[in-house]
Structure formats: C-alpha cells, structure tokens
C-alpha positions as CSV (number, residue, x, y, z in Angstrom):
1,M,-0.1,-0.1,-0.1
2,G,1.4,3.5,-0.7
3,R,1.8,6.2,1.6
4,S,0.4,9.5,1.9
5,V,2.5,12.8,2.7
6,A,1.1,12.6,6.4
7,R,1.9,8.8,7.2
8,K,5.3,9.3,5.7
9,L,6.0,12.4,7.9
10,I,4.5,10.3,11.1
11,D,6.6,7.3,10.0
12,A,9.9,9.5,10.1
13,H,9.2,10.9,13.2
14,L,7.5,8.0,15.5
15,M,9.1,7.2,18.5
16,D,6.3,5.5,20.5
17,G,3.1,3.8,19.6
18,D,1.3,2.0,17.0
19,P,0.2,4.7,14.4
20,S,-3.3,3.2,13.8
21,P,-6.2,5.4,14.4
22,G,-7.1,6.1,17.9
23,S,-3.9,4.7,19.5
24,E,-1.5,7.0,21.5
25,I,1.6,7.8,19.5
26,G,4.9,9.7,20.7
27,L,6.4,11.9,17.9
28,R,9.9,13.1,17.7
29,V,10.0,17.1,17.5
30,D,12.0,19.1,15.2
31,Q,10.8,22.7,15.8
32,T,8.7,24.7,18.2
33,L,6.9,27.8,17.9
34,T,5.5,29.7,20.7
35,Q,4.1,33.4,20.5
36,D,3.7,35.7,23.5
37,A,-0.1,35.2,24.6
38,T,1.1,31.6,25.7
39,G,4.9,31.8,25.6
40,T,5.1,33.4,29.1
41,M,3.6,30.2,30.5
42,V,5.9,28.3,28.2
43,M,8.8,30.0,29.7
44,L,7.7,29.4,33.2
45,E,7.4,26.0,32.6
46,L,11.0,25.6,31.3
47,E,12.2,27.2,34.5
48,A,10.1,24.7,36.3
49,L,11.5,21.9,34.3
50,E,15.0,23.5,35.2
51,L,16.0,23.2,31.4
52,E,19.6,23.9,30.8
53,R,19.2,24.2,27.0
54,T,16.8,23.5,24.3
55,R,17.2,20.2,22.7
56,T,15.2,20.8,19.3
57,D,16.7,21.8,15.8
58,V,15.1,25.4,16.2
59,S,12.9,26.9,18.5
60,V,11.4,30.3,18.1
61,Q,9.5,32.6,20.5
62,Y,7.3,35.4,18.5
63,V,6.1,38.4,20.1
64,D,2.7,39.0,17.7
65,H,-0.3,38.8,20.1
66,N,-0.3,41.2,22.9
67,L,1.4,44.4,21.2
68,L,-0.7,47.3,22.8
69,Q,1.6,48.5,25.3
70,A,-1.4,50.3,27.7
71,D,0.8,50.0,30.9
72,E,3.9,48.4,31.9
73,R,2.7,44.9,31.5
74,N,3.1,44.1,28.0
75,M,6.8,45.2,27.6
76,A,7.5,43.4,30.9
77,D,6.2,40.3,29.6
78,H,8.3,41.0,26.4
79,L,11.6,41.7,28.2
80,F,11.1,38.4,30.2
81,L,10.3,36.6,27.4
82,R,13.5,37.7,25.7
83,S,15.9,37.2,28.9
84,A,14.1,33.5,28.7
85,C,14.9,32.9,25.1
86,Q,18.6,34.2,26.0
87,R,18.8,31.6,28.9
88,F,17.5,28.4,27.2
89,G,18.4,29.0,23.5
90,L,15.6,29.9,21.6
91,W,15.2,32.5,18.8
92,F,13.6,35.6,19.5
93,S,11.0,37.5,17.1
94,R,10.7,41.2,18.3
95,A,7.6,43.0,18.6
96,G,6.5,44.1,15.0
97,N,8.6,41.6,13.0
98,G,5.4,40.0,12.3
99,V,2.4,37.1,13.2
100,S,4.3,34.2,14.1
101,H,2.8,31.7,11.3
102,P,4.0,33.4,8.0
103,T,7.3,34.6,9.4
104,H,8.0,31.3,10.5
105,M,7.1,30.0,7.1
106,Q,9.2,32.6,5.4
107,R,12.4,32.0,7.8
108,F,12.3,28.5,9.4
109,G,9.9,26.4,7.7
110,V,11.5,23.4,6.3
111,P,9.7,20.5,4.3
112,G,9.8,17.1,6.1
113,A,10.0,18.5,9.8
114,S,7.9,18.3,12.5
115,M,7.0,20.9,14.7
116,V,4.7,21.7,17.6
117,G,3.3,25.2,18.7
118,S,1.5,26.7,21.4
119,D,-1.1,28.2,18.8
120,S,-3.6,26.3,17.4
121,H,-2.8,27.8,14.0
122,T,0.5,26.2,14.0
123,C,-0.9,24.0,11.1
124,A,-0.3,26.6,8.6
125,A,3.0,25.1,8.3
126,G,1.9,22.0,6.7
127,S,1.8,24.4,3.9
128,L,5.5,23.2,3.3
129,G,5.1,19.8,3.6
130,M,5.8,19.9,7.3
131,L,4.1,17.9,10.1
132,A,3.1,21.2,12.4
133,I,0.6,20.6,15.3
134,G,-0.8,23.0,17.7
135,V,-0.9,21.7,21.3
136,G,-0.8,23.2,24.8
137,G,1.9,25.3,26.2
138,I,3.6,22.3,28.5
139,D,3.4,19.9,25.3
140,V,5.7,22.6,23.8
141,A,7.9,22.9,26.6
142,M,8.4,19.1,27.4
143,A,9.2,19.2,23.4
144,I,11.8,21.9,23.7
145,A,13.3,19.9,26.7
146,G,13.5,16.7,24.2
147,E,10.4,15.0,25.1
148,P,8.2,13.3,22.3
149,V,4.7,15.1,21.9
150,Y,2.1,12.5,22.4
151,L,-1.5,12.3,20.4
152,S,-3.9,9.9,19.5
153,M,-3.2,8.8,16.1
154,P,-5.6,10.7,13.6
155,E,-7.0,9.1,10.4
156,I,-5.9,10.5,7.4
157,W,-8.4,12.4,5.4
158,G,-7.4,12.7,1.6
159,V,-8.8,16.1,0.0
160,R,-8.3,15.9,-3.8
161,L,-8.2,19.2,-5.6
162,T,-9.0,19.4,-9.3
163,G,-9.6,22.3,-11.7
164,E,-8.5,26.0,-11.3
165,L,-10.3,28.7,-9.3
166,P,-12.3,31.2,-11.1
167,P,-11.8,35.0,-11.3
168,W,-12.7,36.6,-7.7
169,V,-12.4,33.4,-6.0
170,S,-9.1,32.5,-3.9
171,A,-7.7,30.2,-1.5
172,K,-9.8,31.2,1.7
173,D,-12.8,30.2,-0.4
174,V,-11.4,26.7,-0.4
175,I,-11.3,26.4,3.2
176,L,-14.6,28.2,3.5
177,E,-16.0,25.6,1.3
178,M,-14.7,22.9,3.8
179,L,-16.0,24.5,6.8
180,R,-19.5,24.8,4.8
181,R,-19.4,21.1,4.3
182,H,-18.3,19.9,7.5
183,G,-18.5,22.4,10.2
184,V,-16.4,23.2,13.1
185,R,-16.4,19.2,14.2
186,G,-15.7,17.8,10.8
187,G,-12.0,17.5,11.0
188,I,-11.8,16.1,14.6
189,N,-9.3,13.4,15.1
190,R,-8.0,13.7,11.5
191,I,-5.0,15.2,9.4
192,V,-6.4,16.7,6.1
193,E,-4.2,15.9,3.2
194,Y,-4.7,18.0,-0.2
195,H,-3.5,16.3,-3.2
196,G,-4.4,16.4,-7.0
197,P,-3.9,18.2,-9.9
198,G,-5.7,21.4,-8.5
199,L,-2.3,21.9,-6.4
200,A,-0.5,23.4,-9.4
201,G,-2.4,26.7,-9.3
202,L,-2.1,27.1,-5.4
203,S,1.0,29.0,-4.5
204,A,2.8,28.0,-1.1
205,M,1.1,30.8,0.8
206,D,-2.5,29.9,-0.8
207,R,-1.7,26.7,0.7
208,H,-0.9,28.4,4.2
209,V,-4.6,30.1,4.1
210,I,-6.3,26.6,3.8
211,A,-3.9,24.8,6.1
212,N,-4.1,27.7,8.6
213,M,-7.8,27.3,9.2
214,G,-7.6,23.7,9.1
215,A,-7.9,24.4,13.1
216,E,-11.3,25.7,12.4
217,L,-12.3,22.3,11.2
218,G,-10.8,20.8,14.3
219,A,-8.4,19.1,12.5
220,T,-5.2,17.5,14.3
221,T,-3.3,19.3,11.3
222,T,-3.3,19.9,7.6
223,V,-0.7,18.8,5.2
224,F,0.2,19.6,1.7
225,P,3.0,17.8,-0.4
226,S,6.3,20.0,-1.0
227,D,6.3,20.1,-4.7
228,E,7.6,22.4,-6.9
229,R,5.5,25.2,-5.7
230,V,7.2,25.0,-2.4
231,R,10.4,25.3,-4.3
232,E,9.6,28.4,-5.7
233,F,8.5,30.0,-2.3
234,L,11.6,28.8,-0.6
235,R,13.7,30.4,-3.4
236,A,12.1,33.6,-3.2
237,E,12.9,33.6,0.2
238,G,16.4,32.7,-0.5
239,R,16.3,29.3,1.1
240,E,16.1,27.0,-1.9
241,D,18.7,24.7,0.0
242,D,16.3,23.9,2.5
243,F,13.7,22.2,-0.2
244,V,13.2,18.7,0.1
245,E,10.7,16.9,-2.1
246,L,7.9,15.0,-0.1
247,T,4.7,14.0,-2.3
248,A,2.4,11.2,-1.6
249,D,3.1,7.8,-3.4
250,P,0.5,7.3,-6.4
251,D,-1.3,4.7,-5.1
252,A,-1.4,6.1,-1.3
253,E,-4.6,5.1,0.3
254,Y,-6.4,7.4,2.8
255,D,-9.1,6.5,5.5
256,Q,-11.5,9.2,4.4
257,T,-11.7,10.9,0.6
258,E,-13.0,14.0,-0.8
259,E,-12.9,16.0,-3.8
260,I,-13.3,19.8,-4.5
261,D,-13.6,21.0,-8.0
262,L,-11.8,24.4,-7.6
263,S,-13.8,25.7,-10.7
264,S,-16.9,25.2,-9.2
265,L,-16.4,27.3,-6.1
266,E,-17.7,30.9,-5.5
267,P,-17.0,33.6,-3.1
268,L,-18.0,32.4,0.5
269,I,-18.5,34.0,4.0
270,A,-18.6,32.7,7.2
271,A,-21.7,34.6,9.2
272,P,-21.8,35.4,12.8
273,S,-20.7,33.7,15.0
274,S,-18.9,30.5,14.1
275,P,-16.4,29.8,11.3
276,G,-18.5,27.2,10.4
277,N,-21.3,29.2,9.6
278,V,-20.6,29.3,5.8
279,T,-22.8,30.8,3.0
280,P,-22.2,32.3,-0.2
281,V,-21.9,35.8,-0.4
282,A,-24.6,36.0,-2.8
283,E,-26.8,35.3,-0.4
284,V,-26.1,37.6,2.1
285,A,-25.2,40.5,-0.4
286,G,-26.9,44.1,0.6
287,E,-26.0,43.7,4.4
288,P,-24.6,47.0,5.6
289,V,-20.8,47.0,6.8
290,A,-19.3,49.3,9.1
291,Q,-16.0,47.9,9.4
292,V,-13.2,45.7,6.9
293,V,-10.1,44.4,8.4
294,V,-7.6,42.8,6.3
295,G,-4.7,40.6,7.7
296,S,-4.3,38.0,10.5
297,S,-2.6,34.6,9.8
298,A,-5.6,33.1,7.8
299,N,-4.7,35.6,5.0
300,P,-1.2,36.7,5.4
301,G,0.7,36.6,2.0
302,F,2.0,39.2,-0.2
303,R,-0.7,38.4,-2.3
304,D,-3.5,38.9,0.1
305,F,-3.0,42.6,0.9
306,A,-2.0,43.2,-3.0
307,V,-5.2,42.2,-4.2
308,V,-6.9,44.5,-1.9
309,A,-4.6,47.5,-3.0
310,A,-5.5,46.8,-6.5
311,I,-9.1,46.8,-6.0
312,L,-8.7,49.9,-4.2
313,R,-6.8,51.5,-6.6
314,G,-7.8,55.1,-7.4
315,R,-10.7,54.7,-5.4
316,Q,-11.7,55.5,-1.7
317,A,-13.8,53.5,0.9
318,D,-17.0,54.0,1.6
319,P,-17.4,56.9,4.0
320,G,-19.2,54.9,6.4
321,V,-16.5,51.8,6.6
322,S,-13.4,51.8,8.9
323,L,-10.9,50.1,6.8
324,D,-8.1,48.7,8.9
325,V,-5.0,46.7,7.4
326,N,-2.8,44.6,9.8
327,P,0.3,43.4,7.8
328,T,1.4,40.1,9.0
329,S,5.2,40.8,9.0
330,R,7.7,43.8,8.5
331,Q,9.0,41.6,5.3
332,I,5.9,41.7,3.6
333,L,5.0,45.4,4.7
334,A,8.4,46.3,3.0
335,Q,7.3,44.6,-0.2
336,L,4.0,45.8,-0.4
337,T,5.4,49.3,-0.2
338,T,8.2,48.7,-2.9
339,S,5.4,47.5,-5.0
340,G,3.2,50.7,-4.6
341,G,0.4,49.0,-2.9
342,T,0.9,50.4,0.6
343,L,0.0,54.2,-1.4
344,D,-2.8,52.8,-2.7
345,L,-4.1,51.5,0.6
346,I,-3.5,54.9,2.4
347,K,-5.0,56.8,-0.7
348,A,-8.0,54.8,-0.1
349,G,-8.3,55.4,3.2
350,A,-7.1,52.6,4.9
351,R,-5.7,52.7,8.5
352,L,-2.5,51.0,8.7
353,H,-1.3,49.2,11.8
354,Q,1.8,47.5,13.1
355,A,2.5,44.0,11.9
356,G,1.1,41.5,14.4
357,C,-2.4,39.8,15.2
358,L,-3.9,42.8,16.6
359,G,-7.7,42.8,16.2
360,C,-7.8,38.8,15.5
361,I,-7.1,38.3,19.0
362,G,-9.1,41.2,20.4
363,M,-6.1,43.7,20.8
364,G,-8.0,46.7,19.6
365,Q,-10.2,47.3,16.5
366,A,-13.3,46.2,18.5
367,P,-16.3,46.9,16.2
368,A,-19.4,49.1,17.2
369,A,-21.9,46.8,18.9
370,G,-24.5,45.6,16.4
371,S,-22.7,46.4,13.3
372,N,-21.1,44.2,10.6
373,S,-17.4,43.8,10.6
374,L,-15.9,41.7,7.8
375,R,-12.5,40.3,8.5
376,T,-9.9,38.0,6.3
377,F,-9.6,36.1,9.9
378,P,-9.8,32.4,11.2
379,R,-12.3,32.9,13.9
380,N,-15.5,34.9,14.6
381,F,-16.4,33.4,18.0
382,P,-18.9,35.4,20.1
383,G,-16.9,38.3,21.7
384,R,-13.5,37.5,20.3
385,S,-13.2,40.8,18.7
386,G,-13.4,42.5,22.1
387,T,-17.2,43.9,21.7
388,A,-19.6,41.6,23.6
389,D,-22.4,41.9,21.1
390,D,-20.2,41.8,17.9
391,S,-21.3,40.7,14.4
392,V,-17.9,39.5,12.9
393,W,-18.1,37.8,9.2
394,L,-15.0,35.8,7.7
395,C,-14.1,36.5,4.2
396,S,-11.5,36.7,1.4
397,P,-9.7,39.7,0.8
398,E,-11.8,40.0,-2.6
399,T,-14.9,40.1,-0.7
400,A,-13.4,42.3,2.1
401,A,-12.2,45.1,-0.7
402,A,-15.8,44.7,-2.4
403,A,-17.5,45.6,0.9
404,A,-15.0,48.3,1.9
405,L,-15.9,50.2,-1.4
406,T,-19.6,49.5,-1.3
407,G,-20.5,49.9,2.4
408,R,-22.2,46.6,2.2
409,I,-21.5,42.9,1.9
410,T,-20.9,42.8,-1.9
411,D,-20.3,39.4,-4.2
412,P,-16.8,40.7,-5.7
413,R,-17.9,39.2,-9.0
414,E,-20.4,42.1,-9.3
415,L,-17.4,44.4,-9.1
416,P,-17.2,45.1,-12.9
417,E,-20.4,45.7,-13.5
418,L,-21.0,47.8,-10.3
419,L,-17.6,50.0,-10.6
420,G,-16.3,49.0,-13.6
421,I,-13.5,47.0,-11.8
422,D,-11.5,44.2,-13.9
423,V,-10.2,41.1,-12.4
424,P,-6.9,42.3,-10.4
425,T,-4.0,40.8,-11.4
426,V,-1.0,40.4,-8.8
427,Q,2.7,40.6,-9.7
428,E,5.2,38.6,-7.9
429,P,6.6,40.2,-5.1
430,P,9.6,42.0,-5.1
431,P,12.9,40.4,-3.5
432,A,12.4,40.0,0.2
433,P,14.0,42.9,2.0
434,D,16.5,42.7,4.9
435,A,13.6,44.0,7.3
436,V,13.7,41.2,9.7
437,L,13.7,41.6,13.6
438,L,15.3,38.1,15.0
439,E,17.8,37.5,17.5
440,A,19.6,34.1,17.2
441,P,20.3,31.9,20.5
442,L,23.3,32.8,22.6
443,P,26.1,30.4,22.9
444,L,25.8,28.1,25.9
445,E,28.5,29.7,27.8
446,R,26.9,33.1,27.5
447,A,23.2,31.5,27.9
448,S,24.0,30.2,31.2
449,K,24.9,33.5,33.0
450,V,21.7,35.1,32.0
451,E,19.2,35.8,34.5
452,L,15.6,35.9,33.9
453,V,14.1,39.4,33.9
454,K,10.8,39.0,36.1
455,A,8.7,41.9,36.7
456,P,6.4,41.9,39.7
457,S,3.7,41.5,37.0
458,I,5.1,38.1,36.1
459,G,4.1,35.0,38.6
460,S,4.9,31.7,38.8
461,L,3.5,28.4,37.7
462,P,1.0,27.3,40.2
463,D,1.7,24.0,42.0
464,F,-1.2,21.3,41.5
465,D,-1.9,18.7,43.9
466,P,-2.8,15.1,43.0
467,L,-6.2,14.0,42.0
468,P,-7.9,12.7,45.2
469,D,-9.5,9.3,45.5
470,V,-12.7,10.6,47.0
471,L,-14.3,13.6,45.1
472,E,-17.2,15.8,46.1
473,A,-17.7,18.7,44.5
474,P,-20.4,21.2,43.0
475,A,-21.3,21.6,39.2
476,A,-20.1,25.3,39.3
477,I,-21.2,26.1,35.7
478,K,-22.9,24.4,33.0
479,V,-22.5,25.5,29.2
480,G,-23.6,24.2,25.7
481,D,-22.1,22.6,22.4
482,D,-19.0,24.5,20.9
483,I,-17.9,26.5,23.9
484,S,-14.6,28.0,22.7
485,T,-11.4,28.6,24.9
486,D,-12.2,32.5,24.0
487,E,-15.3,32.1,26.1
488,I,-13.6,29.9,28.7
489,M,-10.6,32.2,29.1
490,P,-10.8,35.3,27.2
491,A,-8.1,37.1,25.7
492,G,-8.2,40.9,24.1
493,A,-7.0,44.2,25.5
494,R,-8.2,43.2,29.0
495,A,-7.2,40.2,30.0
496,L,-4.0,39.6,28.0
497,P,-1.9,42.0,29.9
498,Y,-2.5,39.4,32.9
499,R,-1.5,36.4,31.0
500,S,1.6,35.7,33.3
501,N,-0.4,36.4,36.7
502,V,-3.0,33.3,37.0
503,E,-4.3,34.8,40.1
504,K,-5.7,38.1,38.2
505,L,-6.5,36.5,35.2
506,A,-8.9,34.1,37.2
507,E,-11.2,37.1,37.4
508,F,-11.8,37.0,33.5
509,A,-12.8,33.0,33.6
510,F,-16.0,32.6,31.6
511,A,-16.7,36.2,32.2
512,G,-19.0,36.6,28.8
513,V,-20.8,33.3,29.5
514,D,-21.7,33.2,33.2
515,P,-20.2,36.0,35.4
516,G,-21.1,34.2,38.4
517,Y,-18.8,31.2,37.8
518,V,-15.6,33.0,39.4
519,E,-17.3,33.8,42.9
520,R,-18.7,30.2,43.1
521,A,-15.6,28.0,42.2
522,R,-13.9,30.4,44.9
523,Q,-16.6,29.6,47.5
524,A,-16.8,26.1,46.5
525,G,-13.1,25.1,46.2
526,Q,-13.2,22.0,44.2
527,H,-15.9,21.9,41.6
528,V,-17.0,20.4,38.4
529,I,-17.8,21.9,34.9
530,V,-20.5,20.5,32.6
531,G,-20.3,20.8,29.1
532,G,-21.7,19.8,25.6
533,R,-20.2,19.1,22.3
534,N,-16.7,19.8,21.1
535,Y,-16.2,21.6,24.5
536,G,-13.2,23.7,24.5
537,Q,-12.9,24.5,20.5
538,G,-10.5,27.2,19.1
539,S,-7.3,28.5,20.6
540,S,-4.7,26.2,22.0
541,R,-4.4,29.0,25.1
542,E,-3.8,26.5,28.1
543,H,-4.9,29.4,30.4
544,A,-8.3,27.9,29.8
545,A,-7.2,24.4,31.8
546,I,-4.6,26.4,34.2
547,V,-7.3,29.3,35.3
548,P,-10.1,26.9,36.2
549,R,-7.8,24.6,37.7
550,H,-6.3,27.5,40.2
551,L,-9.9,28.1,41.0
552,G,-10.6,24.4,42.0
553,L,-11.7,22.5,39.0
554,R,-10.9,18.7,39.0
555,M,-13.1,17.4,36.6
556,V,-15.3,17.9,33.5
557,L,-18.2,16.2,32.3
558,A,-18.8,16.9,28.5
559,S,-20.2,14.8,25.6
560,S,-17.2,15.4,23.6
561,Y,-13.9,17.5,23.8
562,A,-11.7,19.6,21.1
563,R,-8.2,17.9,20.8
564,I,-5.9,20.5,22.1
565,H,-8.3,21.5,25.3
566,W,-8.7,17.8,26.1
567,Q,-4.9,17.2,26.3
568,N,-4.5,20.6,28.2
569,L,-7.2,19.6,30.7
570,A,-5.3,16.3,31.4
571,N,-1.7,18.0,31.4
572,F,-3.0,19.8,34.5
573,G,-4.5,17.2,36.4
574,V,-8.4,17.9,35.4
575,L,-9.9,14.8,34.4
576,P,-11.9,15.1,31.3
577,L,-14.8,12.5,31.3
578,E,-17.6,11.8,28.6
579,F,-21.1,11.0,29.2
580,V,-21.9,7.4,27.9
581,D,-25.5,8.8,27.8
582,E,-25.7,12.5,26.4
583,A,-29.0,12.8,27.9
584,D,-27.5,12.9,31.3
585,A,-26.2,16.0,31.0
586,E,-29.7,17.6,30.9
587,R,-30.1,16.2,34.5
588,I,-27.5,18.1,36.0
589,E,-27.8,21.4,36.9
590,V,-25.3,24.4,38.3
591,G,-25.0,23.8,42.3
592,D,-25.7,19.8,42.3
593,Q,-23.5,18.1,44.5
594,L,-21.6,15.4,42.7
595,A,-19.5,12.8,44.1
596,V,-17.3,9.7,42.9
597,E,-15.4,7.4,45.6
598,G,-12.7,5.2,44.6
599,L,-11.9,7.4,41.8
600,H,-8.4,6.3,41.2
601,D,-9.6,2.7,40.3
602,A,-12.2,3.8,38.3
603,V,-10.2,6.0,36.2
604,R,-7.5,3.2,35.6
605,R,-10.5,1.0,34.5
606,G,-11.7,3.6,32.0
607,E,-15.6,4.2,33.5
608,V,-16.4,6.3,36.0
609,T,-19.8,6.4,37.7
610,V,-20.5,10.0,39.1
611,H,-23.2,10.2,41.6
612,N,-25.5,13.5,41.6
613,R,-26.5,13.5,45.2
614,T,-28.5,16.3,44.7
615,R,-31.0,14.2,42.7
616,D,-30.1,11.0,43.8
617,Q,-28.9,9.8,40.2
618,A,-26.1,7.9,38.9
619,V,-24.3,9.4,35.6
620,R,-22.3,6.8,33.7
621,T,-18.9,8.5,32.0
622,R,-15.8,7.1,30.4
623,H,-12.3,8.5,29.2
624,R,-10.2,8.6,26.4
625,L,-7.1,8.9,28.4
626,S,-4.1,6.6,27.6
627,P,-2.6,4.7,30.6
628,R,0.4,7.4,30.4
629,Q,-2.5,10.1,30.6
630,V,-4.1,8.4,33.5
631,E,-1.3,8.3,35.8
632,M,-0.1,11.9,34.7
633,V,-4.0,13.1,35.7
634,L,-3.5,11.2,39.0
635,A,-0.7,12.7,39.6
636,G,-1.6,16.1,39.1
637,G,-0.5,17.0,36.1
638,R,2.2,16.4,33.5
639,I,4.9,18.5,35.4
640,P,4.2,16.6,38.6
641,R,4.2,13.3,36.9
642,F,7.8,14.4,35.3
643,R,9.0,14.9,38.8
644,Q,8.2,11.6,40.2
645,P,11.0,8.8,40.5
646,G,11.0,6.4,38.0
C-alpha cells in the first residue's frame, strides 16, 4: 500500500506507539513555535523543568499577540520572554516583526520537519510539507526539553483538488467550502491532506491560508506535499537549499476521501458567530458593513494585501466603513511598499497598523456593537473581537475589498458591473528586503549566565496537587455545545496583559458566558464543569485549563472535547470525562453536588460513575485517556508526573 505525505511524516518521526487510528503515539519534534500570549507560560514551565538548553533543531519565540502597551505589563512580558530565549537557547522575534505563522514559514519552515506550537494555527506550516501541530504550552515546553509530543493517531483525510479557481475566488474560499460542508467538528481526530492536479494553481502561501484554518475544522493538522510550488517559495526567500521533495505515493490510500472541483467554487463568507456558519456571499449581499479588517494568519501573504490594494487603486473606501490593514510581517509590509500597494491603500483611506495579530485576538479594532465587521480572519467566536455584542463575518480579501468600496456585503464578481473594476492581477512580490527583527540564540557559555527578567507582574507556575481518590464537588457552571477557549478564558486588551499572573487572570474566566462562575468556584474550591459537544474548541491557550484548575476545577463532564483543550485539561490534572448517555447532561444543574468514591481505580478502568447526590442519580461516564495520561492526571498533571521518580 502506498503512503500519504502525512503517513510518511509520521513514520519518519515516530518514537513510540502504534500508528493506527485512535492509538496514542509519540513523535520526535524538530522545531517549536511559541507566541507571547502563550509563551510566557512555556518559559515559566521551562524554568520549572530546570532546563539547561533547548534540545530541538529550532525553537522560536514570537511577540505578535499582545502588542498594545497600554501599561507596563506588556513590555515587561516581552523583556521576560527575551531573557528566557537568551537563557534557554531560543530564537526571539521582536514585537512588530510579524505574526508567528507566516514569519516562521518565511524564515524557518523546512519540508519534512515536525513542529509543535503553543498556538492552534501552527498547522499552517503544513503548507510546506511539514508535520505541524498546535498543542498546549506544556507540550511545547516538554518538546523543547527533548521529550516526544504525544497524541492520538488521527485518520488521514485525503482531499483531492481538481480544476482551477475562477476569477474573484481565492484560497480562503477553499477552506470556507470545507467548513461549509463539514462545520467546526468535521476534522476532529483527522489530518487533512490535500492532493491532486488542482494543487498546481495554489502557491505555497495560498496553501498556508487553507492549512491555517484546518484548525477551525477541528483537525489535528493539515498537510500539503512539498513540490515545485514550495521550491518556488523557498527560492524567493533565499532558502532553496532547504527544499526537500515530499509527495504522496501514486497509490497512496486514505482513511477518508473527498474531492473539490476548484472551478466550481464561488465567493463564500462565514456569518456570525462561527467559522462553520458558511454561506455564499451572493445570498447575504446587501447587508450594511461598518468595518473591514484585512490581515491575520488566515490571509497573511503578499498577494492577500496586494489584491486588496489593486481593487482599491484610484478609489476611496465608503465613508461609512472603517478600513483597517494589519500587515502580517515587516517583510510583507516592505514588499507591499516597494510595489506601491501601501500607497494605494493609504489613498483609499485605509488605516495601517503594526505587523501583528491585533484585532484577530481582540487587541484593539473592536467593532461597534450591533454593526457588521468583515474580516479576513480565521475566527469569529462570540465576543472574540473585544465587543460582547459583535457581528463578525469571515471572508476572502476580494470580498473584504468589495465591502470596503460599497459599504455593504458585496459579491466581488459584481464589481466589474457596479464599479467598472476588472479582475485584479497581482505580480510576484519584489525581492524580500532585509527588514527582519530576529535575535539568534546565545552560545551556551553566555546563555548559562543570563538571569530571567521578571517584573512583579510576572508570576510563577502554580503547584497542583494530585487528584483525590474521593471527590465531592458541585457543578459550578454548565455550558452548551462548541464552547470555545475564547469563552472559557478570554484574551483581548483587558485580559491579555495578565497572562503571566494566573491569580489576576482568574477574574476573567467565563466572564462572557456566566459572570457568576468565578465567585461560585472560589466559594466551592473543588468543583466540576458540565459541557456539551466539542468542549474547548479554538485557541490552544492552556490558560483555559490552568485558570479553572487554579480555581479548584478537578473534573469536566462533557459530551465530547476539542483535541487541544482535552490534552490541556489532562496536562494540568483535570479529569476530562465523557457522558456515556449525552442525555445525562440535561439532568445536572449548576449547584448539584457530585461525588465519586474510589476515583483512582475507576479512572484506571476507564469508566467512572458519578453520583448526583442532589438528585439521587447515577451518571455513567468514560474517558479516552491513555495509560500514560491516566497516571499523569492522577499525579496532578504533566509536570508533577515528570518530577516523580521512575
């Protein structure tokens, strides 16, 4: 049987386990990626592990999320991160250098390599033929320390692409089509591998757009072959020597199959407030628009900005629209400026911001309540923009530009008739200028003398105790399906400055879902959370596990879990249980007293009966933890387990 690209990558990095779907495997990690919203915890974890020096080929810390220095805390975190990179031997990408994913792709991505990152969109590097997986921060810290990354072996989902994209349709519409078909749970426990003749028309950065939003499908990761389009990309970056051809065998077999005729696609848009709420742009045309934001890791390439500049050239945005442009890297901004595109955007009325994530993570650019904001972003979860009553739509750069000009949602295919705008053509970007702000790791003899720069705002990693054998605790909160980590532990301008201070950050837990949770949790101490399907989708932020754990969370009862958050809960000693009968969730209410006796033996058996003493009912649950994870949860988490002798 021939092998897929994904299977070749897994086989090349397999260190432990049986690579059959559902079994736990351990993979060697070549590279790691961290960003500042999650990286401070990673560095505190490296300190707790007493690491001497990183043991990966390449590890890079980016500062791209928390860029608004409204007080001293953000810059204090950045100084801490820089000192930690110097101490432990990581590369450091300074504030304003760019969003981690496209910058890493430009500077460090290597076909055939494996990478884990403390950001759910790490999967974007699959565009170069890498095995790149978003995980929690502690998993990245362990990888930096030389440990394998563990995950359940996913199915390989082969998606064959045929045809060519029609005018006014681009790579964003490809992944929106996948989300239209399958929703935010369609990729759970799967690696999406794209193949077929349609790949020839997709550049490496087009593939980045598609791979990036594989996270919104819930996929473990996304993989593309490393072919001539990847060679072209690396050549343009001055790194052609890093090219390695990696393609699927002609007779490669996949666990699941799908086909998309690219020529049949039309402009698509994800309506509020889920990336899976996809519809054709033509069906919602006419909706008024107050804000358009271009940028983010979901449309990060030169083309994604240049096509907007070309559509807007010689025109001005509608006076009722705030047009914001967030360059994704200093390099791309310099290329756009050299090509004349920056001036086109400025003349059109665009507000240019520094290179970084910004509005994508709720750091500024919050829209007015009740008004429509069109964004070339990957996520539109409720409140993620920084506005509680937001109305955020996700679209392609072409659709964003059309809305900026007309002041309403507009099918870009209508622009020739409406405004006399021809199909935009984008030339290859000029040579990459030397505009990069990267600091290389210090030599070991110098690194060992570096002291970590810790301001008072930077705390320490909390100590977590073992899981008790007898657990009696109330249900402190109950949530529905598809609750996101944005809702569990918000980011944004209010919360992110405290990401190194767990005690302060705890004040924001579930703030937009149930403001009473924090007080109930603090009063109860040990407590339980009750959830629905796909609990914890979205961001990889482990704060969504650490903060509730700090407040006393010991167990979550849910119908199913998003992969990264499920792993994060286990990593910090929270027991993630699943209802045998989903209907049992309806029979638990906030405040119900739940109890389990002989919990350790029950967890080792794999089935746990939870007694609802308030209603005198027994609730049957099970878990999907491996034997390794079981012992980790019982010990109180991955670090306590790591410290145990033997």
